[in-house]
Each structure stands twice: as C-alpha cells, then as structure tokens.
VEXNUVEX-775802 format. One record per residue: residue number from 0; z negated, y, x negated of N, C-alpha, C, O in turn; residue in three letters. Coordinates in steps of 0.001 Angstrom, whole numbers. Each point is the difference from the previous one (the first is absolute). Layout:
BEGIN
<NUM <Z Y X> <Z Y X> <Z Y X> <Z Y X> 'ALA'>
...
//
This chain:
BEGIN
<0 <2508 19183 9127> <-1443 2 -955> <-1184 -590 596> <-685 -762 -683> 'PRO'>
<1 <304 1086 2127> <-1244 131 625> <260 -1649 449> <-1072 -582 -169> 'ARG'>
<2 <1973 -234 609> <75 -1203 -308> <-1278 -597 -988> <-1152 -417 125> 'SER'>
<3 <2517 761 -1557> <-767 -696 -944> <-1192 210 -878> <-579 -628 -887> 'HIS'>
<4 <426 2055 1655> <-1582 410 -414> <-845 -969 832> <-858 -609 -637> 'THR'>
<5 <968 309 2215> <-793 -961 570> <117 -1400 -574> <-1023 -685 22> 'ASP'>
<6 <2372 55 -642> <-421 -1513 -206> <-807 -118 -1084> <-923 -801 -148> 'ARG'>
<7 <1568 2185 -1103> <-1117 -386 -1196> <-1166 141 566> <-692 -1005 -160> 'THR'>
<8 <111 1961 848> <-1578 99 934> <-398 -1829 205> <-776 -744 -599> 'LEU'>
<9 <1693 544 1688> <-399 -1879 378> <31 -415 -898> <-699 -983 247> 'ARG'>
<10 <1056 847 -1614> <129 -926 -1349> <-1719 590 -847> <-1083 -528 -254> 'TRP'>
<11 <1476 1370 144> <-1580 381 -175> <-1294 -405 394> <-919 -475 -667> 'PHE'>
<12 <1037 825 2216> <-1111 -493 698> <-237 -1343 183> <-1182 -323 117> 'LEU'>
<13 <2606 -1135 -29> <-115 -1110 317> <-373 -196 -1638> <-587 -1051 -259> 'SER'>
<14 <726 1496 -294> <11 -149 -1605> <-2019 -39 -270> <-800 -725 -591> 'ARG'>
<15 <762 1662 1224> <-1837 -79 -289> <-420 -1156 1074> <-1180 -349 -27> 'ASP'>
<16 <1869 -142 772> <-664 -781 449> <-1065 724 1541> <-1092 -252 510> 'LYS'>
<17 <2263 1261 -266> <-799 1066 938> <659 -717 1406> <989 -610 -404> 'ARG'>
<18 <-1120 409 1974> <66 -552 960> <956 1194 411> <50 1216 -184> 'THR'>
<19 <1007 -2627 1126> <1238 954 178> <-30 1576 1490> <891 760 379> 'GLU'>
<20 <-2170 -891 -21> <-1002 746 815> <-93 988 -883> <1137 466 -79> 'ILE'>
<21 <-1715 8 -496> <-712 486 -1474> <1284 618 -146> <-14 1218 180> 'GLU'>
<22 <1297 -1816 -504> <1391 682 -687> <373 642 890> <-173 1189 -266> 'SER'>
<23 <795 -1398 1625> <20 571 1270> <-662 1459 629> <711 865 513> 'ALA'>
<24 <-2002 -769 -630> <-686 722 187> <231 885 -1328> <120 1224 -40> 'LYS'>
<25 <-94 -1904 -768> <227 1398 -1108> <1312 984 235> <93 1228 -9> 'TYR'>
<26 <1192 -2611 289> <1456 796 144> <-401 1034 957> <189 1211 -123> 'LEU'>
<27 <-949 -2019 1402> <40 853 1641> <-334 1636 -373> <260 1018 641> 'GLN'>
<28 <-1027 -1227 -2108> <-1129 1400 241> <823 1271 -1045> <6 1231 40> 'ALA'>
<29 <897 -2650 -1294> <1048 687 -317> <1312 820 682> <529 1072 -295> 'LEU'>
<30 <-336 -1765 1023> <629 332 1249> <-81 1738 578> <775 934 -201> 'ASN'>
<31 <-2036 -1011 966> <-546 740 800> <-22 1622 -1148> <436 1101 337> 'ARG'>
<32 <-1176 -1511 -1892> <-208 1386 -466> <1091 302 -541> <130 1104 -529> 'TYR'>
<33 <1056 -2174 549> <1428 667 -425> <764 1074 944> <564 1053 -297> 'ARG'>
<34 <-777 -1799 1726> <118 641 1049> <-295 1545 387> <694 952 358> 'GLN'>
<35 <-2369 -1228 -663> <-437 1494 242> <895 1279 -1474> <458 1142 -40> 'GLN'>
<36 <-675 -2376 -957> <137 1645 -960> <1910 365 541> <471 1137 -16> 'LYS'>
<37 <89 -2024 317> <1282 380 689> <-130 1053 859> <756 968 94> 'GLN'>
<38 <-1817 -1215 572> <-151 1142 1606> <-471 1242 -907> <461 1139 84> 'GLN'>
<39 <-1400 -1543 -908> <-629 1380 -577> <1043 1298 -961> <-17 1221 -156> 'TYR'>
<40 <1014 -2638 -396> <1229 1071 -1021> <683 624 1140> <464 1134 -116> 'GLU'>
<41 <-335 -2060 1638> <648 734 836> <-251 1128 641> <832 892 165> 'GLN'>
<42 <-2439 -864 382> <-164 1174 218> <-372 1574 -1051> <-368 1099 413> 'GLN'>
<43 <611 -1501 -1714> <-312 659 -836> <1814 818 -68> <-18 1208 -235> 'LEU'>
<44 <1404 -1849 428> <1017 354 -335> <304 229 1543> <1131 -447 190> 'LEU'>
<45 <-1508 810 662> <-202 557 1015> <-750 1135 -187> <705 970 280> 'GLN'>
<46 <-1498 -730 -528> <-887 1525 -461> <612 764 -700> <250 1200 109> 'GLN'>
<47 <-45 -1834 -737> <1255 253 -1406> <1112 873 426> <392 1015 -576> 'GLN'>
<48 <159 -1654 1884> <1458 595 11> <-758 1065 1267> <-5 1030 -675> 'GLN'>
<49 <-505 -683 1775> <-905 867 474> <-446 679 -1011> <882 818 -262> 'TYR'>
<50 <-1735 -698 -441> <65 740 -983> <-1615 1251 983> <-203 1213 52> 'GLU'>
<51 <-437 -2309 445> <-918 764 995> <-1566 -22 -798> <-680 -805 -637> 'GLN'>
<52 <612 1894 999> <-1728 92 -1262> <-733 -769 956> <-468 737 868> 'PRO'>
<53 <153 -2133 -678> <-951 -468 -505> <-979 -382 -772> <-113 160 -1215> 'ILE'>
<54 <-847 -854 2221> <-1525 866 -986> <835 -1831 -1575> <509 -893 678> 'ILE'>
<55 <-475 698 -1629> <-103 -685 -657> <-1127 -1297 -374> <204 -1037 -630> 'GLN'>
<56 <-1296 1484 1202> <-1074 -930 77> <270 -1739 731> <-361 -1114 -378> 'GLN'>
<57 <1035 1519 1374> <142 -1349 580> <1283 -1202 -1115> <-22 -1090 -572> 'GLN'>
<58 <895 2144 810> <663 -1428 -1228> <-209 -603 -1122> <376 -1093 -422> 'PRO'>
<59 <-1088 2006 -70> <-1096 -89 -1252> <-1215 -747 -163> <-351 -445 -1093> 'TYR'>
<60 <-507 249 2502> <-614 -938 100> <685 -1283 428> <-398 -1113 -345> 'GLU'>
<61 <1439 1330 1108> <904 -1322 561> <299 -749 -1498> <-245 -1180 -252> 'GLN'>
<62 <793 2103 -605> <270 -1159 -1320> <-1209 -212 -561> <78 -1014 -694> 'GLN'>
<63 <-1404 1594 656> <-1377 -535 -540> <104 -1449 741> <336 -1038 -570> 'LEU'>
<64 <-658 1151 1835> <-155 -1442 598> <1128 -1277 -703> <-220 -1037 -626> 'LEU'>
<65 <1411 1680 1068> <1368 -1094 -119> <-639 -514 -1848> <395 -1070 -463> 'LEU'>
<66 <-1223 1852 -253> <73 -755 -1411> <-1194 -664 -321> <-250 -850 -855> 'GLN'>
<67 <-772 1671 2121> <-967 -856 96> <256 -1763 462> <-265 -1032 -616> 'GLN'>
<68 <894 1270 1971> <730 -1428 594> <972 -806 -1136> <289 -1193 91> 'GLN'>
<69 <221 2239 -1349> <880 -1230 -559> <-1084 -562 -1215> <-83 -1186 -318> 'GLN'>
<70 <-654 2196 -236> <-1283 -1074 -702> <-723 -844 301> <-505 -799 -789> 'ARG'>
<71 <308 841 2152> <-942 -1033 792> <1130 -1560 -60> <-344 -1125 -364> 'GLN'>
<72 <1823 1602 886> <851 -1157 -300> <233 -422 -1002> <423 -1156 10> 'TYR'>
<73 <-582 1903 -1466> <270 -249 -1503> <-1230 -1194 645> <238 -1180 258> 'GLU'>
<74 <-1466 1836 -115> <-1637 -1283 -709> <678 -931 1028> <485 -1030 -469> 'GLN'>
<75 <-436 1120 1058> <518 -1473 682> <687 -835 -449> <-113 -1179 338> 'GLN'>
<76 <1055 1641 -1277> <903 -749 -359> <-1258 -826 -1484> <-22 -1201 -270> 'LEU'>
<77 <-816 2248 -388> <-167 -986 -1515> <-1119 -639 637> <-626 -880 -591> 'LEU'>
//
C-alpha cells in the first residue's frame, strides 16, 4: 500500500506539472513523517508495557508536533 500511495502521489504531482524535485521533496518529507510517527508509536508502546508513571505531557507535545508536521506536508501538496 505504501508504494502504491507514493506512486499515486507522483502521478498527482506530475499531473499538476510539479517538478520531480518538488515531488521528491514531498515524498522525503512524507517518509520522515512516517518514520517519526512509527518511532512515536514504538515509544508509546514501550511506555505502556512498563507502565511507568511517566509525565504524559511529553508524548502529547510530540503528538501535537507530528500533527503540525502532517498539516505542513499536506499544505505542500495543495
């Protein structure tokens, strides 16, 4: 599904007459976002496993940051 998403994105970007560089930049940003999201989810899993009384604010702030980044990437597309 991931490669399909990337292919679809490339098609839309080329249809909009965007350059390959812009497309590549967006795909890189998307991959970075995916990696960060994955890391965040792994951290969350680890925290849940150990059930330490960790201050919940830090993951929350991280989530906000990820949401902001996702919005930025989506705006790059528009």
